[in-house]
N, C-alpha and C positions, 0 to 999 in steps of 0.2 A: 470472574470478572463481570461486574455488572454492564448491562448497555448503556445506562447513563453516562459512567466514567468512561469509556471508548470515546461517546462524542462529545463528551467536555474534552476530554484530551484532543480528538480530531480538530475542533471548533477553535480551541485555544493556537492550533497551526497554522490556520487558513491565508494567513497573510502572508508565509514566509515566502518572496521573494524567488520565480523559478518555480516555486510547486503549481504543477493544475490540477490534483487534486489527490485526494487519501480514498480508502477502503479498505476493512477490516474485516475479516472473512471469519466466525470460529467454529467450532468441533460440532456443535452443534446447529450449524447449517445457517444462522445470524450473520448479516450484514451490514456494515455503516458505512455509509459513503458520503462524501462531501467534495464538491468542485469548489476549486478556489478562483475559477476565473470562467467570464460567462462565457467564452469562447469552447469550452466544454460544459456540455450539460448535464446537469445530472442523470439524467437518464441514459445517456452516453457512457457518463463514467459508471452506471448501476450496472451496463449489458458486459463492456469492460471488465469489468470486475471479476463479475463472475465467472465469466472467459479464465480471466487468469487462476479464479479457483477452483475452478474444473481441472482445469491443468497440471493442477498437483498432483490428486493420485498416478494420473498416468508417469508422473517423474519419478515414481516413487515405486509404482508397477515395473519401470525400466533399470532402476538404480542411480537413478540420479539422482544427487544431494539436493533438496529442501530447505536447508534451514537458511540458505542465502541463497537468491537468484534473480537475475532481474531480463526483462527483457527490452532490447535496444529497437525502436524506429527512428524511421527518417528523422525527425525533428524532436523526439521524445525517448523517457526514456521511464521505464518500472522497475523500481526499486524495489523487492519483494523480501522480508522477510518472518520465517515461522520461527514460535515458537515451541518450546516444548511439549506444549499443553496441546498444539494444533492451531492456536491461533495463529491467522496471519494478516499480514501487512504490506498496502502495497501503493507508493507512493508514487503518483506520476507527475514526473520532474521534464522540466524543456534539456535537451539534451545538451549537453559541454553549458550550460548553468553554474555559476559559482555556488549555486546551490549544494551541487553535489561532493563542493571539497568541505563545505562551511557549517553545515546543517544537518547533510545523509544522517553523519555518526552518532549525534545528537539524539535524532528521532529516533534513531534504531534503540539506542540504550535506552531513553524515557519508553518504548515501546515495551522494553522487555518488565521495565521496573513497574507496569501497569498491574 
């Protein structure tokens, strides 16, 4: 999948209420991020997404499933979805927001279709 396709898909989804940011990490170590709010800087998002992506091999080494997982923080959730080709999507969202019920699975299905 081309970098342009990932960037285009992210940009088409940055205005979803409740989403703070997106990150995509490919097996060849490329990362694409987009912040969806002014309170979440692109630099902070890049750093957070790099940490999440670096966690995946550790989870795999310890035999934890990595196809779908999430990190829950005080006011935010990072939903992670990993495709068979190793590409991983991170969706940073407001914890408890309606987004989690309405849009999450649509985004995950689209990500698998890219």
